[in-house]
N, C-alpha and C positions, 0 to 999 in steps of 0.2 A: 504494500500500500504506500504509494508515494504521492507527494503533493501536500499542500497546506491543510491543516486541520481547521475546520470552521466551527465545530461544536454546534452544528445545526443553525447557526446564525448566518443569514444571507449577507454576503460581502458586497459592498457597493464598489463599482468600478470608479476610479477617480476621473471625474469629468469637470469641465469648467462651467461655472455659472457666471454669467455676465449681467450686470445691471447697475445702473446709476454710476457708471464709470469705474466700477470696482470689479476686479476679476479675482475669484476665490476658488481654489481647488476644493472640490467636495470632499476629497480624502482628508485634507487639512481641517475642514470644518468639522468632520466627524471626530478627529483627534482633539480639537479644541473642546467640543461638546463632551467628550469622554472625560477630559480633565475637569470640566465644570461639574459633571455628575459625580465623579468618584473622588474628587479632591486632588489638588495639585501637590506633587511631591516636592518638598522644600528641603534644601540642604541644611544641615545642622547649624552652619554659620549664619544662615538667614534667620533661622528660628531664634538664635541667640540675640541677633540684632533686633528682631521684633519684640522679644521679651524685654530687652534693655530699653527699647523705645517706650514701651508701656510703663515701665518703672519710672523712667524720667518724666513722662507726662504726668503721672500721679504725683511725683515730687513737685513739679511746677504748679499743679493745682493746689497742693497743700501750702506751698510758699506764697502763692497769690492770695489765698484765704488769710494767711497769717499777716500779710502786708495790709490787707483791708482792715483787719482787726487793729493793727498797730496805728494805722492812720486815724481810725475812729477814736482810739484812746488819746492820741495826740491832740486831735481837735477838741475833745472833751476837756483835756487838761488846759489847753489855751483858753477855752471859754471860761473855765473856772477861775483862771488867773486874771483874766480881764475883768470878770465880775468882782473879784476880791480887790483889785486895784481901784475900781470905781467907787467902792465903799457903799455907804447908805444913801448918799446923795446922787445916785445914778439916775440919769434922765434918758428917755428914749432918744435915739439918734435923730429922728425926724421931727422932734417937738419944737 
């Protein structure tokens, strides 16, 4: 028994599909769809980079939140100091 084993799955002959100025080989389209359906195999180095990227993004979000909190604390401290400097005879600015 010689020849390719198809496991009962009909094999499509590679043909060209032309449309909208794009030429795509049907065989390539099937390969792309297979990757989409079964998941793309990623090299371990790429997985490490993706994981490191996720960790760094989480760290940036945490630092941005901390920055917002520190700015709010600073604004509150400035407001308290200005009120204490004005004393009891503080008047509205637009009066």
